[in-house]
C-alpha positions as CSV (number, residue, x, y, z in Angstrom):
1,X,-11.1,16.6,-9.3
2,X,-14.8,17.7,-9.2
3,X,-15.5,15.1,-6.5
4,X,-12.6,16.4,-4.4
5,X,-13.8,20.0,-4.9
6,X,-17.3,19.0,-3.7
7,X,-15.8,17.3,-0.6
8,X,-13.8,20.5,0.1
9,X,-16.9,22.6,0.0
10,X,-19.0,20.2,2.1
11,X,-16.1,19.7,4.7
12,X,-15.6,23.4,5.2
13,X,-19.3,24.0,5.6
14,X,-19.5,21.2,8.2
15,X,-16.5,22.7,9.9
16,X,-18.2,26.0,10.2
17,X,-21.6,24.7,11.3
18,X,-20.8,21.7,13.6
19,X,-20.3,22.7,17.3
20,X,-17.0,21.7,18.9
21,X,-17.0,18.7,21.3
22,X,-18.2,19.6,24.8
23,X,-15.5,17.7,26.6
24,X,-12.2,19.4,26.7
25,X,-8.9,17.5,26.5
26,X,-6.9,17.4,29.7
27,X,-4.1,20.0,30.1
28,X,-0.5,18.6,29.7
29,X,1.2,17.8,33.0
30,X,4.7,19.0,34.0
31,X,5.9,15.4,33.7
32,X,4.8,15.3,30.1
33,X,6.7,18.5,29.3
34,X,9.8,17.2,30.9
35,X,9.5,13.9,29.0
36,X,9.4,15.7,25.7
37,X,12.8,17.2,26.2
38,X,14.3,14.1,27.8
39,X,13.1,11.7,25.2
40,X,14.1,14.1,22.4
41,X,17.6,14.3,23.7
42,X,17.8,10.6,24.2
43,X,16.9,9.7,20.6
44,X,18.7,12.6,18.9
45,X,21.9,11.1,20.4
46,X,21.3,7.9,18.6
47,X,22.8,7.9,15.1
48,X,19.8,6.5,13.1
49,X,21.4,6.9,9.7
50,X,21.2,4.3,7.0
51,X,24.3,2.0,6.7
52,X,26.9,0.6,9.0
53,X,26.2,1.4,12.6
54,X,22.5,2.4,12.0
55,X,20.9,2.9,15.4
56,X,17.3,3.2,14.4
57,X,16.6,0.0,16.3
58,X,17.9,1.7,19.5
59,X,15.5,4.6,18.9
60,X,12.7,2.1,18.7
61,X,13.9,0.6,21.9
62,X,13.9,3.9,23.7
63,X,10.4,4.7,22.6
64,X,9.2,1.2,23.6
65,X,10.8,1.7,27.1
66,X,9.0,5.1,27.5
67,X,5.7,3.5,26.4
68,X,6.0,0.6,28.8
69,X,6.8,2.9,31.7
70,X,3.7,4.9,30.6
71,X,1.3,1.9,30.9
72,X,1.7,0.0,27.7
73,X,1.9,-3.8,28.0
74,X,5.2,-5.1,26.4
75,X,3.1,-7.4,24.2
76,X,1.3,-4.4,22.7
77,X,4.6,-3.1,21.3
78,X,6.4,-4.7,18.3
79,X,9.8,-3.8,17.0
80,X,10.5,-5.4,13.7
81,X,14.1,-5.6,12.5
82,X,14.5,-5.0,8.8
83,X,17.9,-5.0,7.0
84,X,20.0,-2.5,8.9
85,X,17.0,-0.7,10.4
86,X,13.7,-1.5,12.2
87,X,10.2,-0.2,12.6
88,X,7.9,0.1,15.6
89,X,4.1,-0.6,15.9
90,X,2.6,0.1,19.4
91,X,-1.2,-0.3,20.1
92,X,-3.3,1.3,22.8
93,X,-6.4,-0.8,22.6
94,X,-9.7,1.0,22.5
95,X,-12.9,0.0,24.2
96,X,-14.7,-0.7,20.9
97,X,-12.9,-3.3,18.8
98,X,-15.2,-2.7,15.9
99,X,-13.9,0.8,15.2
100,X,-11.0,1.0,12.8
101,X,-7.8,2.3,14.5
102,X,-6.4,5.8,14.5
103,X,-2.7,5.8,13.4
104,X,-0.1,8.2,14.6
105,X,2.6,8.0,12.0
106,X,6.2,9.2,11.9
107,X,9.8,7.9,11.3
108,X,12.8,7.3,13.4
109,X,15.6,7.6,10.9
110,X,17.4,10.8,10.0
111,X,19.5,12.2,7.1
112,X,23.3,11.8,7.4
113,X,25.1,14.6,9.2
114,X,28.9,15.1,9.3
115,X,30.5,16.5,12.4
116,X,33.1,18.5,10.4
117,X,30.3,20.4,8.8
118,X,28.4,21.4,11.9
119,X,29.1,24.0,14.6
120,X,28.1,21.4,17.2
121,X,28.2,17.6,17.0
122,X,24.9,16.7,15.3
123,X,24.4,13.6,17.5
124,X,25.1,15.3,20.8
125,X,21.9,17.2,21.6
126,X,22.5,20.7,23.1
127,X,20.1,23.3,24.5
128,X,21.2,26.9,24.1
129,X,19.0,29.9,24.7
130,X,15.9,27.8,24.6
131,X,16.8,26.1,21.4
132,X,17.5,22.4,21.0
133,X,20.2,21.6,18.4
134,X,20.8,18.2,16.8
135,X,20.1,16.0,13.8
136,X,16.4,15.2,13.9
137,X,15.4,18.2,16.0
138,X,12.8,19.2,13.4
139,X,12.8,16.1,11.1
140,X,11.4,14.5,13.2
141,X,12.5,13.2,16.6
142,X,11.2,16.1,18.5
143,X,7.8,15.7,17.0
144,X,7.9,11.9,17.7
145,X,8.8,12.7,21.4
146,X,5.8,15.2,21.6
147,X,3.3,12.7,20.2
148,X,4.5,9.8,22.4
149,X,4.6,12.0,25.5
150,X,1.1,13.2,24.8
151,X,-0.2,9.7,24.5
152,X,1.6,8.7,27.7
153,X,0.1,11.7,29.5
154,X,-3.4,10.9,28.3
155,X,-3.1,7.3,29.4
156,X,-1.7,8.2,32.8
157,X,-4.5,10.7,33.2
158,X,-7.2,8.1,32.8
159,X,-8.3,8.8,29.2
160,X,-9.8,5.7,27.6
161,X,-10.0,5.8,23.8
162,X,-13.0,4.1,22.1
163,X,-10.9,3.6,19.0
164,X,-7.5,1.8,19.2
165,X,-4.6,4.2,18.8
166,X,-1.6,2.8,16.9
167,X,1.8,4.4,17.0
168,X,3.6,3.4,13.7
169,X,7.1,4.7,13.3
170,X,9.1,3.6,10.2
171,X,12.8,3.2,10.0
172,X,13.8,4.2,6.4
173,X,11.6,7.1,5.5
174,X,14.6,9.2,4.5
175,X,15.8,6.5,2.0
176,X,14.0,3.6,0.4
177,X,10.8,3.6,2.5
178,X,10.6,-0.2,2.5
179,X,9.4,-0.2,6.2
180,X,7.0,2.6,5.4
181,X,5.4,0.4,2.8
182,X,5.3,-2.6,5.0
183,X,3.6,-0.7,7.8
184,X,0.9,0.8,5.5
185,X,0.1,-2.7,4.2
186,X,-0.3,-3.9,7.8
187,X,-2.5,-0.9,8.7
188,X,-4.6,-0.6,5.5
189,X,-7.8,-1.1,7.5
190,X,-7.1,2.1,9.6
191,X,-9.7,4.9,9.9
192,X,-7.2,7.7,9.2
193,X,-3.6,8.6,9.8
194,X,-2.1,11.6,11.6
195,X,1.4,12.0,10.2
196,X,3.4,14.1,12.6
197,X,6.1,14.5,9.9
198,X,4.1,17.0,7.9
199,X,2.3,20.3,8.1
200,X,3.4,22.8,10.8
201,X,3.3,26.5,11.4
202,X,5.2,29.6,10.5
203,X,6.6,32.1,13.1
204,X,7.1,35.8,12.4
205,X,10.8,36.5,11.8
206,X,10.8,39.6,14.1
207,X,8.4,38.7,16.9
208,X,8.5,34.9,16.8
209,X,4.7,34.9,17.1
210,X,2.6,32.4,15.0
211,X,1.6,33.7,11.6
212,X,-0.4,30.7,10.4
213,X,-0.5,26.9,10.6
214,X,-0.8,24.4,7.8
215,X,-1.9,20.7,7.5
216,X,-1.3,18.8,4.3
217,X,-3.7,16.4,2.7
218,X,-1.7,15.4,-0.4
219,X,1.9,15.3,-1.7
220,X,3.7,15.2,-5.0
221,X,5.1,11.9,-6.3
222,X,8.9,11.5,-6.1
223,X,10.6,10.2,-9.2
224,X,14.1,9.7,-10.5
225,X,14.9,9.1,-14.2
226,X,18.3,8.1,-15.6
227,X,19.3,9.6,-18.9
228,X,22.1,7.7,-20.7
229,X,23.9,8.2,-24.0
230,X,26.5,5.6,-25.3
231,X,28.9,6.1,-28.1
232,X,31.8,4.1,-29.6
233,X,34.2,6.6,-28.3
234,X,37.7,6.9,-29.7
235,X,40.8,9.2,-29.7
236,X,40.2,12.8,-28.7
237,X,42.3,13.9,-31.6
238,X,39.8,12.6,-34.0
239,X,36.4,14.1,-32.9
240,X,33.2,12.5,-34.3
241,X,29.8,14.2,-35.0
242,X,28.3,12.1,-32.2
243,X,29.6,13.0,-28.7
244,X,27.8,11.5,-25.7
245,X,28.5,14.4,-23.5
246,X,27.3,17.0,-26.1
247,X,24.1,15.0,-26.8
248,X,23.3,14.6,-23.2
249,X,24.0,18.3,-22.5
250,X,21.7,19.4,-25.3
251,X,18.9,17.2,-23.8
252,X,19.5,18.6,-20.3
253,X,19.4,22.2,-21.6
254,X,16.0,21.6,-23.2
255,X,14.6,19.9,-20.1
256,X,16.0,22.7,-17.8
257,X,14.1,25.3,-19.8
258,X,10.9,23.4,-19.9
259,X,7.8,24.1,-17.8
260,X,5.1,21.5,-17.2
261,X,1.5,22.6,-17.5
262,X,0.3,24.6,-14.5
263,X,-2.2,22.7,-12.3
264,X,-4.4,23.3,-9.3
265,X,-6.5,21.2,-6.9
266,X,-8.6,22.3,-4.0
267,X,-5.7,22.0,-1.6
268,X,-3.3,24.2,-3.6
269,X,-6.1,26.6,-4.5
270,X,-6.9,27.1,-0.9
271,X,-3.2,27.6,0.0
272,X,-2.7,30.3,-2.6
273,X,-5.9,32.1,-1.6
274,X,-5.2,32.1,2.1
275,X,-1.4,32.3,2.2
276,X,-1.4,35.3,0.0
277,X,-2.6,37.4,3.0
278,X,0.7,36.6,4.8
279,X,3.1,37.1,1.9
280,X,5.1,40.3,2.5
281,X,6.1,40.8,-1.1
282,X,3.2,42.6,-2.9
283,X,4.1,41.2,-6.3
284,X,4.2,37.6,-5.1
285,X,1.0,38.1,-3.1
286,X,-0.8,39.4,-6.2
287,X,0.5,36.5,-8.3
288,X,-0.7,34.0,-5.7
289,X,-4.2,35.5,-5.8
290,X,-4.2,35.7,-9.6
291,X,-3.1,32.1,-10.0
292,X,-5.8,30.9,-7.5
293,X,-8.3,32.6,-9.7
294,X,-6.9,31.5,-13.0
295,X,-4.1,28.8,-13.2
296,X,-3.5,29.8,-16.8
297,X,-2.4,33.3,-15.9
298,X,1.0,33.5,-17.5
299,X,2.1,36.7,-15.8
300,X,1.3,35.2,-12.4
301,X,3.0,32.0,-13.3
302,X,6.2,33.8,-14.3
303,X,6.4,35.3,-10.8
304,X,5.6,32.1,-9.0
305,X,7.9,29.9,-11.0
306,X,10.8,32.3,-10.3
307,X,10.3,31.9,-6.5
308,X,11.6,28.6,-4.9
309,X,8.9,28.9,-2.2
310,X,6.0,28.7,-4.7
311,X,7.3,27.0,-7.9
312,X,6.7,23.6,-6.5
313,X,3.0,24.4,-5.8
314,X,2.0,25.3,-9.4
315,X,2.6,21.9,-11.1
316,X,5.1,19.2,-11.8
317,X,8.8,20.1,-11.5
318,X,11.8,18.2,-12.9
319,X,15.4,19.2,-12.5
320,X,18.8,17.6,-13.3
321,X,20.5,16.7,-10.1
322,X,23.5,14.6,-11.1
323,X,25.7,14.2,-14.2
324,X,28.6,11.8,-15.1
325,X,30.4,11.4,-18.4
326,X,33.6,10.1,-20.0
327,X,36.3,7.8,-18.9
328,X,39.6,9.6,-19.7
329,X,40.9,13.1,-20.4
330,X,42.2,12.2,-23.8
331,X,39.4,10.0,-25.1
332,X,36.0,10.6,-26.6
333,X,33.3,9.8,-24.1
334,X,31.8,6.3,-24.5
335,X,29.1,7.0,-22.0
336,X,27.4,10.0,-20.4
337,X,24.6,9.8,-17.8
338,X,22.4,12.2,-15.8
339,X,19.7,12.0,-13.2
340,X,16.5,14.0,-13.5
341,X,14.6,14.3,-10.2
342,X,10.8,15.0,-10.5
343,X,8.1,16.0,-8.0
344,X,4.9,15.0,-9.9
345,X,1.6,16.7,-9.3
346,X,-1.1,14.2,-8.1
347,X,-3.0,12.6,-10.8
348,X,-0.1,11.8,-13.2
349,X,1.6,8.5,-13.8
350,X,5.5,8.6,-13.6
351,X,5.7,6.8,-16.9
352,X,3.7,9.6,-18.6
353,X,6.0,12.3,-17.1
354,X,9.1,10.3,-18.3
355,X,7.6,10.1,-21.8
356,X,7.0,13.9,-21.8
357,X,10.6,14.5,-20.8
358,X,11.9,12.3,-23.6
359,X,9.8,14.3,-26.1
360,X,11.2,17.5,-24.7
361,X,14.8,16.3,-24.8
362,X,14.3,15.5,-28.5
363,X,17.5,13.5,-28.6
364,X,16.9,10.0,-30.0
365,X,20.3,8.7,-28.7
366,X,19.3,9.5,-25.1
367,X,17.8,6.5,-23.3
368,X,15.4,7.2,-20.4
369,X,15.0,4.7,-17.5
370,X,12.9,5.1,-14.4
371,X,15.2,4.4,-11.5
372,X,12.9,5.6,-8.7
373,X,13.2,3.9,-5.3
374,X,10.9,4.3,-2.3
375,X,8.0,6.1,-3.9
376,X,4.5,5.5,-5.2
377,X,1.9,7.7,-6.8
378,X,-0.9,8.5,-4.4
379,X,-4.2,10.4,-4.5
380,X,-5.1,13.4,-2.3
381,X,-6.8,12.6,0.9
382,X,-10.4,13.9,1.2
383,X,-11.0,17.0,3.2
384,X,-12.8,15.1,5.9
385,X,-15.0,17.2,8.2
386,X,-14.0,15.2,11.3
387,X,-10.3,15.7,10.7
388,X,-10.6,19.4,9.7
389,X,-12.7,20.2,12.8
390,X,-10.5,18.3,15.2
391,X,-7.3,19.8,13.7
392,X,-8.6,23.3,13.8
393,X,-9.8,22.9,17.4
394,X,-6.5,21.4,18.5
395,X,-4.3,24.1,17.0
396,X,-6.6,26.8,18.3
397,X,-6.4,25.3,21.8
398,X,-2.6,25.7,21.5
399,X,-2.5,29.0,19.5
400,X,-5.9,30.8,19.8
401,X,-7.0,32.5,16.6
402,X,-4.1,31.4,14.4
403,X,-5.2,31.1,10.7
404,X,-5.3,27.5,9.4
405,X,-4.4,26.8,5.8
406,X,-4.6,23.4,4.0
407,X,-1.6,22.6,1.8
408,X,-0.2,20.1,-0.6
409,X,3.3,19.0,0.3
410,X,6.1,19.1,-2.3
411,X,8.2,16.6,-0.5
412,X,7.7,12.9,0.2
413,X,6.6,11.2,3.4
414,X,5.1,8.0,4.7
415,X,1.6,9.4,4.0
416,X,1.9,8.4,0.4
417,X,1.9,4.7,1.3
418,X,-1.2,5.0,3.4
419,X,-3.0,7.0,0.7
420,X,-1.9,4.4,-2.0
421,X,-3.9,1.7,-0.1
422,X,-7.0,3.9,0.4
423,X,-6.4,5.3,3.9
424,X,-6.8,9.0,4.4
425,X,-3.5,10.5,5.8
426,X,-2.9,14.1,7.0
427,X,0.4,15.8,7.8
428,X,-0.4,17.6,10.9
429,X,2.5,18.6,13.1
430,X,2.1,21.4,15.6
431,X,5.7,22.6,15.2
432,X,6.1,26.3,14.8
433,X,9.3,27.5,13.0
434,X,10.7,30.6,11.5
435,X,11.6,30.2,7.8
436,X,15.2,31.3,8.7
437,X,15.5,28.5,11.3
438,X,14.2,25.6,9.2
439,X,17.3,23.4,8.8
440,X,15.6,20.0,8.2
441,X,18.2,17.9,6.2
442,X,20.6,20.7,6.6
443,X,23.3,22.0,8.9
444,X,22.8,22.9,12.6
445,X,19.2,21.6,12.7
446,X,17.3,23.1,15.6
447,X,13.9,23.5,17.3
448,X,12.6,26.1,19.7
449,X,11.5,24.6,23.0
450,X,8.7,27.1,23.2
451,X,7.0,24.5,21.1
452,X,6.8,22.0,24.0
453,X,3.7,23.0,25.9
454,X,1.5,24.2,23.0
455,X,2.6,21.1,21.1
456,X,1.3,18.9,23.9
457,X,-1.9,20.9,24.2
458,X,-2.4,20.3,20.5
459,X,-1.8,16.6,20.6
460,X,-3.9,16.1,23.7
461,X,-6.8,17.8,22.0
462,X,-6.4,16.2,18.6
463,X,-6.0,12.7,19.8
464,X,-8.8,12.9,22.4
465,X,-11.2,14.0,19.7
466,X,-10.2,11.6,17.0
467,X,-9.9,8.5,19.3
468,X,-13.6,8.7,20.2
């Protein structure tokens, strides 16, 4: 923790003192802007959902075709089938083969969406009043289209990277992340990773003007624990002292009331300090500042833990998400199970968190099992001066003067797999969204097309700087 803190201080100092690169990135062309929308609509229409009929491979094919048309040799693009999905790795070879590559990371699969639940068909992209609707609009096919279109635009414009640029799009990020892990293993010699499925900016609810932009350098570890109680059961007319459902319920009640110790690292401290200035609720803003100054401030913690927007940033969280029990209406339960989903603050082993939960549950008959799939504990990425400088220059080229705030993500992304093999990874999407319009994983997902040009400006700047 002390080492990361010193890196933070040094990085921010270098960011402030190091002059920006003299050569400006080229401005996006009209063709690139048109391609963002065309490619977004094309791949949103493909139902890249796990299971029968999964069209993730078709998404990879559409991206490959766009890259080939943009100057990539077919031999520099690899689509690897895997179970019902696929992943894509495309290389733009740099002039200096000795330099480790820059990776542009993302995913092509999306969360399931049912037509009956949506106002519009989730897999028929529609543009209305400057807004693109469809599954994947924000998570993350639109972002993928912007990054790909920017790279094509740079290549057509004559830019020649010194460092090889690798596009690495996984095919099961929303589920088991097996392709995510495979890609990270293949690219573990990379210099750094820009994950376009992370970070992003906030728009003002009234004016739709940018409020601030964030990039993330760490994320919490995802974990699922199965709780199970088994009894002999019997006739419901002859109750016994041991009842599986009651025992499980008592354990869940204790877990539900429990708070893990509050924690802080340089990323979360910086977020609380800087984001407090943009928090409209005075009590919440005061609590954010107080927590940044003292993570043990119980009064501040009470406010932050009561707020869904901040509770995930103050430490590990664990919540019951599923329960199942009994086998007949007129029988004593022979079995009762529950799932506890945890988002673990960096620096803790999932086994230790499970042991803490078992102690809290205080029910010897409850058996705990780690049933996590598609996750691994990973350290925070260092606050590298080259990334920080490039990211701030890129977002300021797109949105002059917008405040920049580092953050730790509460969700899970492909970044964890890169970090787990020692590669610095940063969630750094240019997407600007109102809180009220963020429907990732939800109904009627959408994105404002006002993001297109500034998003391309951002990617052109960022990739030009980091590929040198």
